[in-house]
LUMMAR-879602 format. One line per field, with one value per residue (C-alpha): chain; z, x, y; residue number from 1. Coordinates in pm, 1 decimal. Layout:
# LUMMAR-879602
kette [A,...] .
Z [Z,...] .
X [X,...] .
Y [Y,...] .
nr [NUM,...] .
END
This chain:
# LUMMAR-879602
kette [A,A,A,A,A,A,A,A,A,A,A,A,A,A,A,A,A,A,A,A,A,A,A,A,A,A,A,A,A,A,A,A,A,A,A,A,A,A,A,A,A,A,A,A,A,A,A,A,A,A,A,A,A,A,A,A,A,A,A,A,A,A,A,A,A,A,A,A,A,A,A,A,A,A,A,A,A,A,A,A,A,A,A,A,A,A,A,A,A,A,A,A,A,A,A,A,A,A,A,A,A,A,A,A,A,A,A,A,A,A,A,A,A,A,A,A,A,A,A,A,A,A,A,A,A,A,A,A,A,A,A,A,A,A,A,A,A,A,A,A,A,A,A,A,A,A,A,A,A,A,A,A,A,A,A,A,A,A,A,A,A,A,A,A,A,A,A,A,A,A,A,A,A,A,A,A,A,A,A,A,A,A,A,A,A,A,A,A,A,A,A,A,A,A,A,A,A,A,A,A,A,A,A,A,A,A,A,A,A,A,A,A,A,A,A,A,A,A,A,A,A,A,A,A,A,A,A,A,A,A,A,A,A,A,A,A,A,A,A,A,A,A,A,A,A,A,A,A,A,A,A,A,A,A,A,A,A,A,A,A,A,A,A,A,A,A,A,A,A,A,A,A,A,A,A,A,A,A,A,A,A,A,A,A,A,A,A,A,A,A,A,A,A,A,A,A,A,A,A,A,A,A,A,A,A,A,A,A,A,A,A,A,A,A,A,A,A,A,A,A,A,A,A,A,A,A,A,A,A,A,A,A,A,A,A,A,A,A,A,A,A,A,A,A,A,A,A,A,A,A,A,A,A,A,A,A,A,A,A,A,A,A,A,A,A,A,A,A,A,A,A,A,A,A,A,A,A,A,A,A,A,A,A,A,A,A,A,A,A,A,A,A,A,A,A,A,A,A,A,A,A,A,A,A,A,A,A,A,A,A,A,A,A,A,A,A,A,A,A,A,A,A,A,A,A,A,A,A,A,A,A,A,A,A,A,A,A,A,A,A,A,A,A,A,A,A,A,A,A,A,A,A,A,A,A,A,A,A,A,A,A,A,A,A,A,A,A,A,A,A,A,A,A,A,A,A,A,A,A,A,A,A,A,A,A,A,A,A,A,A,A,A,A,A,A,A,A,A,A,A,A,A,A,A,A,A,A,A,A,A,A,A,A,A,A,A,A,A,A,A,A,A,A,A,A,A,A,A,A,A,A,A,A,A,A,A,A,A,A,A,A,A,A,A,A,A,A,A,A,A,A,A,A,A,A,A,A,A,A,A,A,A,A,A,A,A,A] .
Z [-824.6,-771.5,-941.8,-755.0,-422.5,-425.6,-71.4,-103.9,-264.6,-430.4,-452.5,-588.5,-597.6,-264.9,-351.6,-543.9,-554.1,-659.9,-417.9,-525.8,-506.4,-252.7,-271.8,-60.4,-18.7,213.0,357.7,204.1,511.7,797.0,616.9,747.6,546.8,439.3,246.1,73.6,-58.0,-368.8,-432.8,-847.0,-951.9,-981.2,-591.6,-548.9,-798.0,-565.5,-319.5,-45.8,-103.2,-87.8,212.8,437.5,339.5,520.9,791.3,860.2,798.4,1035.9,1303.4,1192.3,1274.2,1664.6,1653.9,1813.8,1891.8,1894.3,1659.8,1371.4,1145.2,1185.1,945.4,895.6,611.5,371.1,94.0,-240.7,-557.4,-853.2,-1037.1,-778.4,-630.1,-243.4,-69.5,268.1,431.8,691.5,844.4,687.2,857.1,731.2,721.8,604.3,559.0,717.9,344.5,337.6,577.0,591.1,218.2,351.9,565.2,821.0,1155.8,1500.2,1747.8,1981.0,1740.4,1550.9,1906.3,1989.5,1657.0,1693.4,2020.5,1884.4,1609.4,1874.6,2073.0,1771.9,1684.0,2047.8,2026.6,1726.2,1860.9,2168.7,1918.2,1716.7,1420.6,1198.4,1008.8,783.2,573.9,778.3,615.8,604.4,351.1,584.7,845.7,851.4,1055.0,1144.6,1147.3,1520.9,1525.1,1568.8,1428.7,1250.0,1113.4,765.7,534.5,712.0,380.0,331.3,784.4,889.1,1231.8,1408.5,1431.5,1343.9,1039.0,761.1,492.2,184.4,-33.0,64.7,9.5,178.9,63.4,54.8,210.8,534.1,504.8,761.3,655.7,733.4,523.4,241.8,283.9,333.7,727.7,1024.1,1091.7,1438.6,1540.1,1541.8,1193.9,1246.9,1519.2,1232.2,1002.5,1304.4,1393.8,1000.4,1000.2,1319.1,1121.6,852.7,1048.8,1190.6,903.8,617.1,374.7,457.1,542.8,307.4,393.2,522.3,752.9,838.5,1188.5,1203.4,1364.1,978.4,900.7,1251.1,1597.8,1812.0,2046.0,1958.1,2216.5,1850.2,1710.0,1946.8,1974.0,1575.7,1547.2,1821.1,1671.1,1308.1,1395.7,1117.6,1375.7,1496.3,1826.9,1865.9,1826.2,2064.0,2138.5,2219.9,2096.4,2417.2,2489.0,2191.7,2320.0,2651.9,2524.7,2333.2,2599.9,2804.2,2563.9,2540.6,2909.9,2924.8,2782.5,2632.5,2779.0,2526.9,2246.1,2205.6,1902.9,1839.1,1475.7,1126.6,841.5,565.2,705.6,566.3,305.7,576.0,489.6,452.5,619.1,554.0,760.7,568.6,694.0,866.7,1062.9,1193.2,1273.7,1507.1,1687.8,1796.5,1933.7,2108.5,2255.8,2383.6,2554.0,2671.1,2879.3,3011.6,3165.7,3280.1,3481.8,3640.0,3798.1,3935.5,4084.2,4201.0,4419.1,4568.2,4662.2,5050.0,5169.3,5195.5,5507.2,5465.6,5395.6,5677.1,5565.1,5805.5,5769.5,5401.3,5428.3,5684.1,5883.2,5749.2,6015.9,5979.5,5735.4,5782.0,5619.9,5510.7,5601.5,5293.5,5301.7,5397.0,5070.5,4826.0,4812.8,4905.4,4637.9,4697.0,4879.0,4654.2,4818.2,4876.5,4726.6,4934.8,5047.5,5007.4,5381.4,5663.0,5969.2,6228.8,6577.0,6780.6,7146.2,7365.5,7720.0,7873.9,7909.0,7530.1,7300.3,7050.7,6714.6,6408.4,6116.0,5837.7,5492.6,5141.1,5223.1,4880.8,4868.7,5160.5,5108.1,5373.8,5212.2,5328.3,5507.1,5222.9,5372.0,5439.3,5085.1,5008.6,4782.8,4479.3,4476.9,4182.5,4186.6,4104.5,3741.3,3665.7,3544.6,3192.4,3321.3,3639.0,3841.0,3884.6,4206.8,4451.0,4420.5,4051.4,4017.4,4185.6,3927.0,3658.1,3729.6,3845.2,3494.4,3296.3,3082.9,2986.8,2956.8,2807.7,2645.9,2517.0,2864.2,2987.4,2706.2,2798.1,3163.5,3047.2,2840.3,3173.1,3351.0,3088.7,3041.6,3431.6,3424.9,3166.1,3378.5,3528.3,3734.5,3876.3,4010.7,4279.0,4371.1,4204.8,4389.8,4676.1,4695.8,4585.6,4881.1,5098.5,4900.0,5061.6,5359.8,5498.8,5412.8,5614.3,5926.1,5915.7,5870.5,6168.1,6418.9,6473.3,6651.8,6887.8,7233.6,7297.2,7455.8,7126.4,6865.4,6889.7,6762.2,6453.4,6381.6,6432.3,6188.8,5905.1,5924.6,5948.1,5623.9,5454.7,5498.0,5385.8,5672.3,5846.7,6053.2,6422.0,6593.7,6713.5,7091.2,7330.1,7365.1,7002.8,6944.1,6741.0,6454.4,6400.6,6450.8,6171.7,5897.9,5997.0,5930.3,5651.8,5533.7,5524.6,5412.0,5082.8,5061.1,5129.8,4836.4,4578.2,4706.6,4681.4,4331.5,4200.3,4358.7,4191.3,3840.2,3927.7,3989.6,3659.3,3464.6,3666.7,3571.1,3194.1,3239.5,3417.0,3127.0,2812.9,2972.1,3024.7,2662.8,2572.2,2787.4,2564.2,2274.7,2373.0,2529.4,2198.8,1997.6,2231.5,2445.9,2790.8,2942.9,2774.9,2876.2,3234.5,3235.9,3163.7,3369.1,3662.7,3532.5,3619.2,3889.1,4023.4,3835.6,4025.2,4400.7,4326.7,4498.9,4306.3,3949.4,3721.2,3657.4,3647.6,4031.6,4162.6,3988.0,4132.0,4498.1,4510.9,4492.1,4698.6,4982.6,4910.1,4982.3,5239.3,5454.6,5329.4,5485.6,5800.5,5811.1,5784.2,6054.9] .
X [-2491.1,-2348.3,-2082.6,-1981.2,-2091.8,-1981.8,-2003.1,-2423.4,-2649.6,-2925.0,-3239.7,-3533.4,-3582.9,-3756.1,-3825.6,-3687.0,-3705.5,-3523.0,-3254.1,-3189.7,-3312.8,-3317.2,-3284.3,-3347.5,-3054.2,-2817.7,-2500.2,-2345.3,-2051.7,-2314.5,-2643.6,-2839.9,-3113.5,-3011.9,-3152.0,-2912.8,-2964.6,-2788.4,-2732.5,-2708.2,-2318.6,-2398.4,-2409.9,-2094.0,-1935.5,-1986.8,-1687.8,-1860.2,-2181.9,-1962.4,-1789.2,-2080.8,-2266.5,-1969.9,-1943.0,-2312.0,-2295.7,-2071.8,-2302.9,-2625.6,-2367.2,-2400.3,-2781.1,-2861.8,-3232.4,-3520.4,-3684.2,-3433.5,-3330.7,-2986.9,-2712.0,-2420.1,-2227.3,-2149.6,-1913.1,-1895.2,-1866.0,-1559.4,-1818.9,-1927.8,-2263.0,-2248.4,-2430.1,-2556.6,-2646.0,-2932.5,-3116.8,-3384.3,-3736.5,-4054.8,-4321.9,-4465.2,-4420.5,-4648.4,-4743.3,-4893.9,-5046.6,-5245.4,-5380.7,-5541.3,-5771.2,-5737.6,-5556.2,-5766.5,-5641.0,-5449.4,-5261.6,-5189.9,-5056.9,-4892.0,-4701.6,-4652.8,-4526.5,-4219.5,-4141.1,-4063.0,-3892.2,-3655.9,-3653.9,-3526.4,-3246.9,-3156.0,-3145.8,-2974.4,-2686.4,-2724.2,-2912.2,-3175.7,-3368.9,-3519.1,-3697.0,-3926.2,-4291.9,-4455.5,-4257.8,-3958.5,-4139.6,-4114.2,-4387.0,-4308.2,-4527.3,-4565.4,-4653.5,-4276.7,-4213.0,-3854.9,-3748.2,-3505.9,-3385.7,-3133.5,-3012.0,-3093.4,-2983.7,-2746.7,-2600.3,-2815.5,-2662.4,-2936.1,-2773.5,-2987.7,-3091.4,-2883.2,-3010.2,-3408.3,-3436.4,-3744.5,-4080.7,-4292.1,-4613.1,-4406.2,-4111.9,-4130.0,-4169.1,-3813.8,-3680.4,-3823.7,-3764.4,-3410.1,-3411.9,-3217.1,-3293.0,-3309.5,-3460.3,-3805.7,-3841.2,-3822.9,-4125.6,-4306.9,-4337.4,-4379.9,-4735.3,-4819.0,-4729.2,-4971.2,-5270.0,-5202.1,-5263.2,-5551.9,-5729.7,-5550.4,-5487.5,-5193.4,-5333.4,-5436.5,-5429.5,-5619.8,-5583.8,-5963.0,-6020.1,-5936.2,-6290.6,-6459.1,-6279.1,-6322.4,-6479.2,-6200.7,-6176.4,-6097.4,-5787.8,-5619.4,-5628.7,-5468.5,-5220.6,-5129.8,-5175.3,-4878.2,-4692.0,-4701.6,-4693.9,-4528.7,-4328.6,-4066.0,-4053.6,-4439.2,-4405.4,-4279.2,-3953.3,-3854.5,-4002.5,-4001.0,-4256.4,-4439.3,-4434.7,-4560.4,-4859.0,-4985.7,-4953.0,-5188.2,-5440.3,-5453.0,-5447.9,-5741.2,-5908.8,-6275.2,-6342.4,-6090.0,-6140.2,-6464.5,-6385.2,-6123.9,-6140.1,-6288.2,-6390.9,-6577.3,-6997.3,-7109.3,-7384.3,-7706.7,-7988.1,-8322.3,-8583.1,-8968.7,-9201.7,-9466.8,-9860.6,-9795.0,-9496.3,-9668.8,-9991.9,-9738.9,-9539.1,-9863.0,-9989.8,-9665.8,-9667.6,-9987.0,-9916.1,-9582.9,-9801.8,-10036.8,-9787.6,-9608.9,-9902.2,-9978.3,-9619.5,-9683.6,-10027.9,-9889.3,-9626.1,-9692.6,-9374.3,-9329.7,-9318.7,-8933.6,-8904.5,-8783.1,-8384.3,-8202.1,-7924.3,-7620.4,-7306.8,-7386.3,-7389.7,-7325.2,-7621.1,-7851.7,-8010.8,-8388.5,-8491.3,-8678.8,-8653.3,-9031.6,-9152.4,-9194.1,-9602.9,-9675.0,-9890.6,-9569.3,-9290.1,-9015.1,-8717.2,-8360.6,-8201.6,-7923.9,-7626.4,-7585.5,-7385.9,-7115.5,-7249.1,-7027.0,-7080.9,-6903.4,-6960.6,-7148.5,-6970.1,-6981.1,-7116.6,-6732.5,-6691.5,-6967.8,-6807.3,-6729.1,-6917.3,-7078.5,-6864.1,-7029.0,-7052.8,-6745.9,-6865.7,-6727.3,-6575.2,-6632.9,-6291.0,-6321.0,-6647.6,-6760.9,-6710.2,-6738.8,-6401.9,-6231.9,-6049.8,-5612.1,-5477.4,-5216.1,-4930.5,-5033.3,-4931.7,-4829.9,-4845.0,-4425.0,-4414.2,-4400.1,-4057.1,-3998.5,-3620.5,-3467.9,-3423.5,-3097.9,-2891.8,-2931.3,-2577.3,-2624.9,-2955.4,-2773.0,-2493.9,-2723.2,-2944.1,-2699.6,-2511.4,-2829.9,-2736.7,-2459.5,-2507.5,-2858.3,-2948.6,-3278.0,-3367.0,-3264.9,-3476.4,-3760.8,-3719.1,-3671.8,-3996.4,-4197.4,-4079.3,-4177.6,-4540.8,-4559.2,-4464.6,-4757.7,-5015.7,-5183.0,-5399.6,-5092.5,-4970.7,-5108.5,-4892.2,-5128.0,-5476.5,-5293.4,-5178.3,-5500.2,-5673.1,-5436.0,-5499.9,-5877.1,-5818.2,-5633.2,-5911.6,-6122.7,-5875.1,-5856.9,-6197.4,-6286.5,-6066.3,-6352.7,-6540.7,-6276.1,-6191.7,-5881.8,-5716.1,-5730.1,-5646.0,-5317.8,-5407.0,-5538.0,-5268.7,-4976.4,-5264.2,-5219.8,-4837.5,-4780.5,-4983.6,-4844.0,-4501.0,-4564.7,-4473.5,-4637.4,-4970.1,-4981.7,-5247.8,-5562.5,-5578.2,-5803.9,-5794.3,-5887.4,-6215.6,-6432.2,-6462.8,-6082.1,-6151.0,-6418.4,-6231.7,-5925.5,-6161.5,-6267.2,-5929.3,-5768.4,-6056.4,-6067.5,-5697.9,-5705.4,-5971.1,-5715.2,-5435.7,-5648.6,-5754.3,-5381.6,-5272.5,-5551.8,-5412.6,-5072.4,-5116.9,-5309.0,-5008.1,-4694.9,-4896.7,-4917.2,-4506.6,-4412.9,-4597.6,-4437.1,-4112.1,-4243.7,-4295.6,-3964.6,-3836.2,-4072.1,-3939.9,-3632.5,-3668.2,-3794.2,-3502.0,-3292.4,-3142.1,-3179.2,-2915.6,-3123.3,-3434.6,-3302.7,-3212.6,-3587.8,-3732.4,-3527.4,-3637.6,-3994.6,-3964.6,-3789.7,-4062.3,-4329.5,-4165.4,-4146.4,-4330.8,-4257.8,-4247.0,-4007.9,-3688.8,-3274.6,-3238.8,-3507.6,-3428.8,-3102.0,-3181.9,-3465.1,-3189.7,-2970.9,-3219.7,-3266.3,-2943.6,-2825.0,-3161.5,-3039.2,-2740.4,-2856.8,-3021.6,-2730.0,-2535.5] .
Y [133.9,-189.1,-170.2,151.4,-11.5,-378.6,-391.3,-326.4,-583.3,-341.9,-522.9,-264.8,122.0,218.4,605.2,899.2,1279.9,1594.3,1482.0,1137.5,831.7,588.0,187.8,-118.0,-291.9,-562.7,-500.5,-797.8,-793.0,-742.0,-943.6,-629.0,-476.4,-146.4,216.8,322.3,707.3,801.8,1196.2,1329.4,1386.2,1730.1,1788.7,1594.8,1816.5,2089.3,2137.7,2326.9,2106.2,1780.4,1899.9,2033.7,1712.9,1519.0,1694.8,1662.8,1308.7,1234.2,1413.1,1239.0,923.2,1046.7,1036.4,756.3,735.0,525.2,766.9,820.1,621.0,506.8,609.9,302.1,448.5,774.5,840.6,933.7,721.0,772.2,903.2,1183.3,1043.0,1150.5,839.1,763.7,388.4,388.1,182.2,-17.9,73.9,-187.8,-27.4,281.2,649.9,913.5,1034.8,692.3,668.1,983.2,878.3,603.8,875.3,1106.2,928.2,881.5,1149.6,958.6,776.6,1107.5,1255.2,981.7,978.7,1396.4,1285.7,1094.1,1317.3,1543.1,1358.5,1265.3,1616.1,1696.7,1494.8,1590.5,1973.0,1881.0,1812.3,2097.7,1940.8,2130.4,1913.1,2156.1,1905.2,1760.3,1638.3,1305.5,1162.5,1169.4,1019.3,633.2,453.4,49.0,-168.1,-118.8,240.5,362.7,704.9,687.6,1026.0,971.7,1194.3,1435.1,1508.9,1863.9,1900.8,2134.4,2297.7,2526.8,2832.7,3100.7,3182.4,3305.3,3059.4,3051.3,2768.9,2757.9,2379.5,2225.0,2148.1,2499.6,2314.5,2256.4,2537.7,2804.5,3168.4,3228.6,2958.2,3086.7,3441.2,3368.6,3496.3,3333.7,2990.2,2775.1,2498.4,2687.7,2639.0,2206.9,2315.2,2500.3,2188.7,1945.8,2181.6,2149.9,1812.5,1738.0,1935.9,1721.2,1375.6,1509.3,1654.3,1448.4,1763.8,2037.2,2362.4,2670.3,3004.7,3138.6,2781.3,2622.5,2492.6,2119.7,2147.7,2165.7,1775.2,1648.8,1712.1,1824.7,2033.2,2381.4,2387.7,2179.9,2509.4,2684.9,2409.2,2451.1,2807.4,2846.1,2635.7,2733.0,3130.3,3288.7,3497.4,3252.5,3429.1,3409.7,2983.4,2728.8,2806.0,2481.4,2112.0,2002.8,2232.6,2121.0,1775.3,1880.3,2059.7,1745.7,1547.5,1786.2,1779.3,1382.4,1377.4,1598.9,1278.8,1276.4,1658.8,1809.6,1521.8,1332.6,1190.5,973.7,884.8,1006.6,848.6,836.4,767.1,393.5,434.9,411.4,128.6,278.6,42.7,44.3,-89.6,-282.1,-300.1,-645.8,-507.0,-232.0,-485.7,-676.1,-431.9,-271.2,-597.6,-654.4,-281.8,-423.7,-743.0,-557.4,-302.9,-579.6,-737.0,-469.8,-344.2,-645.3,-677.6,-315.7,-363.6,-699.3,-522.6,-217.9,23.9,37.3,416.5,541.0,773.6,1083.7,1107.5,1361.5,1568.2,1613.5,1799.6,1863.0,2232.0,2518.1,2597.0,2867.5,3135.6,3225.2,2933.9,2656.5,2321.1,2206.6,1870.0,1621.9,1554.2,1184.2,1118.8,1195.4,976.9,1195.9,1276.6,1252.6,1479.5,1637.6,1748.7,2102.7,2367.0,2535.8,2870.6,3125.1,3334.1,3364.3,3101.8,3208.9,3314.8,3084.1,3228.1,3226.6,3426.0,3588.0,3948.5,3909.7,4113.1,3952.1,3976.7,4130.3,3927.5,4015.7,4140.3,4055.9,3723.2,3519.1,3414.3,3159.6,2993.7,2667.2,2376.8,2001.7,1908.1,1669.6,1392.6,1495.8,1522.8,1218.3,1235.8,1045.5,661.1,535.7,130.3,8.0,-105.2,-503.0,-566.8,-753.0,-814.8,-877.3,-542.2,-373.0,-404.8,-102.8,25.6,-26.6,131.2,447.9,446.1,442.1,750.8,918.8,906.1,838.9,1182.5,1014.8,650.1,699.2,1056.8,912.9,837.3,1137.7,1329.1,1170.8,1280.4,1635.9,1660.9,1501.5,1805.1,2012.7,1862.7,1884.2,2225.5,2298.0,2154.4,2423.5,2158.3,2055.9,2345.9,2547.5,2791.5,3058.2,2941.7,2905.5,3241.1,3397.0,3224.0,3369.4,3722.0,3716.8,3563.2,3816.2,4101.9,3894.3,3840.1,4172.1,4302.4,4025.7,4297.9,4528.3,4213.5,4083.3,4200.4,4366.0,4051.1,3833.7,4052.5,3927.7,3614.3,3745.6,3963.4,3689.3,3451.2,3752.2,3753.0,3423.1,3450.2,3712.6,3584.5,3225.6,3096.9,2794.0,2847.9,2784.4,2506.0,2695.7,2829.1,2727.9,3123.3,3221.1,3413.1,3225.5,3426.9,3335.3,2985.2,2983.1,3158.4,2902.9,2606.0,2717.9,2826.5,2490.7,2304.2,2485.1,2451.2,2077.9,2086.9,2254.6,2013.1,1732.2,1794.4,1892.9,1568.9,1355.2,1545.0,1466.6,1106.6,1028.8,1209.8,1011.3,666.0,791.6,867.0,532.3,367.7,549.8,440.2,106.4,137.1,217.4,-59.8,-321.8,-229.8,-217.3,-581.8,-730.3,-573.1,-786.9,-455.7,-594.1,-379.7,-53.5,-206.8,-271.0,113.3,179.1,-26.8,159.8,487.8,397.6,248.1,539.2,809.7,583.9,658.3,1042.1,1303.7,1585.3,1702.8,1469.3,1582.1,1409.6,1579.4,1467.0,1101.7,1180.9,1274.9,987.3,709.3,878.9,950.9,565.3,447.1,674.8,480.3,147.3,206.9,344.5,17.6,-183.7,-24.7] .
nr [1,2,3,4,5,6,7,8,9,10,11,12,13,14,15,16,17,18,19,20,21,22,23,24,25,26,27,28,29,30,31,32,33,34,35,36,37,38,39,40,41,42,43,44,45,46,47,48,49,50,51,52,53,54,55,56,57,58,59,60,61,62,63,64,65,66,67,68,69,70,71,72,73,74,75,76,77,78,79,80,81,82,83,84,85,86,87,88,89,90,91,92,93,94,95,96,97,98,99,100,101,102,103,104,105,106,107,108,109,110,111,112,113,114,115,116,117,118,119,120,121,122,123,124,125,126,127,128,129,130,131,132,133,134,135,136,137,138,139,140,141,142,143,144,145,146,147,148,149,150,151,152,153,154,155,156,157,158,159,160,161,162,163,164,165,166,167,168,169,170,171,172,173,174,175,176,177,178,179,180,181,182,183,184,185,186,187,188,189,190,191,192,193,194,195,196,197,198,199,200,201,202,203,204,205,206,207,208,209,210,211,212,213,214,215,216,217,218,219,220,221,222,223,224,225,226,227,228,229,230,231,232,233,234,235,236,237,238,239,240,241,242,243,244,245,246,247,248,249,250,251,252,253,254,255,256,257,258,259,260,261,262,263,264,265,266,267,268,269,270,271,272,273,274,275,276,277,278,279,280,281,282,283,284,285,286,287,288,289,290,291,292,293,294,295,296,297,298,299,300,301,302,303,304,305,306,307,308,309,310,311,312,313,314,315,316,317,318,319,320,321,322,323,324,325,326,327,328,329,330,331,332,333,334,335,336,337,338,339,340,341,342,343,344,345,346,347,348,349,350,351,352,353,354,355,356,357,358,359,360,361,362,363,364,365,366,367,368,369,370,371,372,373,374,375,376,377,378,379,380,381,382,383,384,385,386,387,388,389,390,391,392,393,394,395,396,397,398,399,400,401,402,403,404,405,406,407,408,409,410,411,412,413,414,415,416,417,418,419,420,421,422,423,424,425,426,427,428,429,430,431,432,433,434,435,436,437,438,439,440,441,442,443,444,445,446,447,448,449,450,451,452,453,454,455,456,457,458,459,460,461,462,463,464,465,466,467,468,469,470,471,472,473,474,475,476,477,478,479,480,481,482,483,484,485,486,487,488,489,490,491,492,493,494,495,496,497,498,499,500,501,502,503,504,505,506,507,508,509,510,511,512,513,514,515,516,517,518,519,520,521,522,523,524,525,526,527,528,529,530,531,532,533,534,535,536,537,538,539,540,541,542,543,544,545,546,547,548,549,550,551,552,553,554,555,556,557,558,559,560,561,562,563,564,565,566,567] .
END
């Protein structure tokens, strides 16, 4: 090979298989390490294969992404060997990492999300990998994924698979069945890889639950089931959607995943107590008991007056709380649970007859009034390099998709992740609450005097048409005041919970972009690091779902405000 490719210095054989061999070498002209893949001569002799290899190699050379091994050169030797020169990654394959034992769940999820980012970028450029497996995924020394071996890659056309190349354990059914193949075949393989990282083995048929190998949530099985469904129509249709669901499980924290690592049980050491040990332990217990008894006798506990419960729940009619006996120490008062009842009608005008109670208002339950909901606030990130100037910042964000496709794809993935989190989207919960509020208002009409019915009818109209609600009027009937107060309290509770979840997710997304900035800065890519920091800073300022459009609108508004101040 050294004679056939004298521009490269071959150092050693790194790997080999049915599709050829990979050598570690050095590009003499630039003095940089490279990986050189050599295909057997029979492939070069197939004119159709050789032409397709060349066209696809040119396409792959355009895949400039952090998590994809870079392509430097390609060609064919005078003896018919097709070759590909790529970036050399110092590290190990994911296959080697898995052989050392199953991977902690957070690390596995992080690696899987990086794999998804690489595939999303390739799919965006209409390239299908077709051979995703742990052996083709490099893991650098700082746990960065580098997808390699696009030797079986081809453009995404949706055409039938003529030659079912690839590894059977990771190949989608449509590949093996010579059916139509698109990006969903790569999603299938990525799902198998995730399963293997969590369990340490490839799935068999029928596939065993991940819970048999690691104490994980059953939702990981649901995720993998969807990614590897035999019917492509029932899989994730886009790899960004797959990544978003992985991120959602991780963001749920300990509730979803209780154990983050699986390892072989360490040998247990059996401790045998001898008679002398038992005697010493018993003596120590007696001494400690005598000391503690003396301490409690010397320090009598002062009687604590019973606590008063104020405003913890709506008053209940015909129910009197018994007074605690003085001889007993009062127990701590527990916070009352929200009671599903309609607030009592306040007395109003003397001429108005008391309104009858409204029945079955189970959807609008009185609850303690929460503090006014605030939009999530994310602390602006600490910059590693000098921030971009204001006018340059706007240009960077406006042209992000053109200048930095990797960052643009991350923002799109964040938007997909945001949209799949049911705890952030409150529209359905708000609508459900409104659907119960309207009937409660309608039932209250029977107890309202004629002159006040218009207030209730107006409230029903505003809620039904999704219009802003009017401020309470002094002439409102008491039942309307109470129903509105309860309705607003529950809306506030729903929104506050959504804001809390959004703040946590936004902070996590900003940290991912800052991590990207740190990687770029460490690699000497100063301008690229500045762009990542600029995006992180603008993401932190958003009060809506992340998207390229939202970022562009944010910097445009900031520029407009700055111009107004200058005037």
